[in-house]
N, C-alpha and C positions, 0 to 999 in steps of 0.2 A: 504494500500500500504506500503510495507516494502522494503527498499533497503539500502545497505551499501557499498559505494564505497571502503572504506578502506579494508574490507575483501573480496572484489571482488564478492559480492553476490547481485543479483538483482532479486527480486521475481515478480516485475512488473516494466514496464517502468515508470520512474519518469516523471512528466509533462514536464520538459525541454527537454526530449528525445522523447516524443510522436509523434512530427511532423516527426521525422526521423524513424518512425516505419518500413516503407518498405525498407529503406536503410539498417537497422539493420537486419531485418528478412529475406529479400530476395536479398539483394544487387541490388535492383531495381533502378539503377541509373548509372550515368556516372561522370567522373571528367576530368578536364584539369589542367595541370601544366604549368604555364605561367611565363616567366621571364620578370621582369621589369628592364630596363636599365636606371638607374639614372632618374627615373620618366617617361621613355618612354616605350610604349608597341607596338613595331613594328610588332609583330606577333599575335596580339589579334584577328584579323579577321580570320586568318587561324585556330586558336584554336576554335573559335565560329562556323566556318563552319563545323569542325569535330564534335563538340558537337551537333549542330543542326541536323546533319545527324544521329547521334546516337539516339537523342530524337525521330526523325521520325521513326527510326527502332524499337524503343521500344513502339511506339504508344502514345507518350506524346504530349500534345498540347503546342506549343511554343507561349507564350504571345507576342502580337504585340510590347509591350514595350521593349522586350529583344533585343535591338539593340547594335551594338558595342559601340556607345556613352553612352548608359545606363550602360553597364558593366564597361566601363572605369571610369565613374563617381563613381560607387560603389566601384571599386578597390581603387580609389584615396581617398576615405573616410578612408581607412586603412593605406595607405602609398603612398608616392610620391618619394621614394628613390629606390635604387637597392634592389630587393626582389624576392623571389620565391613565386609566387601566386598560390594557389590551389582554383579552382572553382569546387565545387561539386554540382550536381543536382540530385534530386531523386523525385519520385512520392509521392503525398500527401497520407496520411494514409487511410487505409480502404481496406477490402477484404483479401482473402488468395492469392493463386497464381493468381486468376483472380482479378484484381484491381477494386475497386469501383469508382476510379477517374483516370483521365488522366492528371490532372494539375500538373506541377512540382513546386518544391521549390528549392532555391539555398542557398549555404553557401560559403562565401569567407573567406579564411584565408591567412595570409602572414607570411613569415620569412625573415628577413633581410639577404642580401648577402654582403660580404665585398668588392667585386669587382663591378665596374660599367660596365664591359664588360666581354666577354668570356676570359678565361685564357688558354694559351697553356700548356698542361701537358707534359712537356719534358720527364718525367719518364715513361709516358704511363701507361698502365694497363696490368695486367696478366689475361689471359682469358682461360677458359676451357669449355668443353661440359658437361652440366648437364644431368644426367641420371635418376633422380627421377621422372620427370614429362614429359608429352607430351601436347603440345598445340592443342586444337581443331581447325579445319578449318571450319568456317561457316560465316554467314552474320554478325555476331557481332565481329569477330576477329579484325577488323580494328579500333574498338573504344576502349576507355579506360573505362571499366566498373568498378563498385564498387566490383565486384566479382573477386578477384585476388589471391586466395590461391596458385595457381601454381607458380606465380612470387615470392611469399614469400618463398615457398619451394625451388625454384631454387636459390634465394639469400642466403638462409641459407646453401644450399649445396656448393655454390661457396665459401662462407666464411670458411666453414669447411674444404675445400680442399686447402685453402691458396690462392685463386684467388681473384682478385678485382671485377670480374664480371663473369657471366656464360652465355653461349649461350643455348637457349632453342630449343629443337627439336619439330617438329610438329608430328601429328599422323602418318606421313609417314617416320619418322626418318630422316627428312631433317631439316637443320638449318633454323629457322624462324627469331629470333631476340635475343637480350640480355635481361636481366631482366628489364631494363628501357630504352633501347636504340635500335635503328635500326643499321643494319650492312652494311658496304661497304667494298669491297676488290678490289685489283688491280692485274691484270695479264698482263704482257707485257705493252702495252700502253692503255689497256682498263680497265674501272671501271665496277664493278658489284654490284648488291644488290638483295636480295630475293624479288620476286614480292609479292604484297599484297595477292595474292591467296595462298601463303604458310602459312598464318595465323598470319602474323606480324601486329602490330599496324600501322596505316597510320600516321606516325610521321610528325608533322609540319616541324621539322628540316630536316627530310628525304627528303621531297619535296623541301625544299629550297636548300639544298646541291645538290640535283639532278640538279636543275636549274643552280647552279654555275658550276658544272662539265661540263654540256653541253655548257654553255656560253664560256668556255675556248676552245671549239672545240674538246674536248676529247669525246670519246665514252663511254656512260653509258648504260649497258644492264641489264635487269632484268632476273635473271636465278635462278632456284632452286639449292640448294646447299647441297651436302652431306658432312658430317664432314671430310672425308679423302681428299676431294678436297681442302678445305680451307688451308690445310697444305702447298700447293704449292703457296699460295698468296705472292706477293712481298710486299704489304702493306695492312694493315687492320686498319679500324677505326670505332668507334661507334659515333652515333649522337643522341642527344636529345635536348630538348628546354632549358635546364638549363646549360649544359656544352658545347653545340655547337658540336665541333669535338674533339674526344679523340682518340689518337693513341693507337694501341695495340702493346706492346713491346714483350710480351711473349705469344706464343700460341703453345701448343703441343710440347714444347721443342725448337721451332723455335723462331727467333727474327726478325720479319718483319721490314722493313725500314719505313720511315715516310717523306721523302723529298717532295713528291707530296702532301701528306696529309697536311703538314705544309703550302704549297702554297695555298691549298684550304682554310685552316684556316684563312690565311691573307685576302683572298678574302671575307670570311664570316665576319670578323671584319669590313672590309670596307663597306660591304652591310648593316650592322646594323648601323654603325656610319654615313655613308654617306647619 
């Protein structure tokens, strides 16, 4: 066995990577990005619900011990502060495309965050439409899989064009989501978001913000979205588990507002801290 990390050459997987064989060779796994707020994990169950749905879809066996309490204990072995937690799960090694095993293994990593809560980004983000990739629409679209080259390509395109983030189109040339966020927009008094059938990830924050919008008495509709239609939006924001709600300040030369988005953000902060 010969490998050299410094020269970026691997002739064979070293022993410390053999367990991750199927993750490396086939992307045969899933991940969740979870925010810890000053030691608290208020959305852990929602992340695990999505993770377990993905494991079922991939045909992996979920160990009975994998409960929310179990993962909370495992996470707390790493940190009890404000942090970005990544929970990665993949199938045990063996087999080619057809696996020899269906048992999963997991890896938890953490990175400290400076804030104990979401922070409103007053400056917002610059957003554009990525043209280099198209997202497939299938039974795996709503999960966060280890196979993400389209998102990498879209993020590189966005950076190259001077945007903070990019919107990805699906196979039907309709907007599905941003590189790491779900999308909401407002027209008149109504809020909209692309349905999961458009190929977007079933974001945990997407679901939570949808509940907050409906709790205010406002209307939230799921509607397919063509790029030209978004130009008419009065407000646009992105949601994800790490940043919460992020307003879009520049899109296609327009400058959407953020008054209602800021109100929703305050309700989000209250729902987490309260």
